[in-house]
C-alpha positions in Angstrom: 0.0 0.0 0.0 3.0 2.4 0.7 3.9 2.2 -3.0 0.5 3.1 -4.1 0.4 6.1 -1.8 3.7 7.4 -3.2 2.5 6.8 -6.7 -0.7 8.6 -6.1 1.2 11.4 -4.4 3.2 11.9 -7.3 0.6 11.8 -9.7 -1.4 14.4 -7.7 1.5 16.8 -7.6 1.9 16.5 -11.4 -1.7 17.1 -12.0 -1.7 20.2 -9.6 1.2 21.8 -11.6 -0.6 21.0 -14.9 -3.7 22.8 -13.6 -1.7 25.7 -12.4 -0.1 26.0 -15.8 -3.4 25.8 -17.7 -4.7 28.7 -15.5 -1.6 30.8 -15.9 -1.9 30.5 -19.8 -5.5 31.6 -19.5 -4.5 34.6 -17.5 -1.5 35.5 -19.6 -3.6 35.3 -22.8 -6.3 37.4 -21.3 -3.7 40.1 -20.4 -2.1 40.0 -23.9 0.8 37.8 -23.3 1.8 34.8 -25.5 3.7 32.5 -23.2 4.3 31.8 -19.4 7.3 30.2 -17.7 7.4 28.8 -14.1 10.1 30.3 -12.0 9.1 29.1 -8.5 7.1 26.1 -7.4 6.2 25.5 -3.8 4.6 22.4 -2.3 1.7 23.7 -0.1 1.3 20.0 1.0 -1.5 20.1 3.6 -0.7 16.6 4.7 -2.1 13.1 3.7 -5.5 12.0 4.9 -5.8 8.2 4.7 -9.0 6.3 5.5 -9.4 2.7 5.3 -12.8 1.1 4.9 -13.3 -2.5 4.4 -17.0 -3.5 4.3 -18.2 -6.9 5.0 -17.7 -9.1 2.0 -19.7 -12.2 0.6 -19.0 -15.4 2.5 -16.8 -17.9 0.8 -17.3 -21.6 1.6 -20.6 -20.9 3.4 -19.0 -20.5 6.9 -18.6 -17.3 8.8 -15.3 -18.5 10.2 -13.9 -18.7 6.5 -15.5 -15.7 5.1 -13.1 -13.6 3.0 -13.4 -10.1 1.7 -11.4 -8.8 -1.2 -12.3 -5.1 -1.2 -9.6 -2.6 -1.8 -8.8 0.0 0.8 -9.8 3.6 0.1 -7.0 6.1 -0.1 -7.5 9.8 -0.2 -4.8 12.4 -0.8 -4.7 16.1 -0.7 -2.0 18.2 -2.3 -1.6 21.8 -3.5 1.1 23.7 -5.2 1.9 27.3 -5.5 3.5 28.2 -8.9 4.9 31.6 -9.7 5.1 32.3 -13.5 6.6 35.0 -15.7 4.8 36.0 -18.8 6.1 37.2 -22.1 
């Protein structure tokens, strides 16, 4: 599960930067600039919040003592970044 947390954290940070870049391009275009270039990126990481929920699964073998549940754990991540751009 630790490998999954790291992978999701990495993906979340990348998506946050991509979203910031898209917004910066929109703002720059509206202000008459053609391009933007990031010059500072700060991880405004607010911490990880992990919650694990394993609901009761269907019985296997017809006996409560041998019941198995194969339900993936729920992982929630929160991340934010602050990106400063220069516009040309």
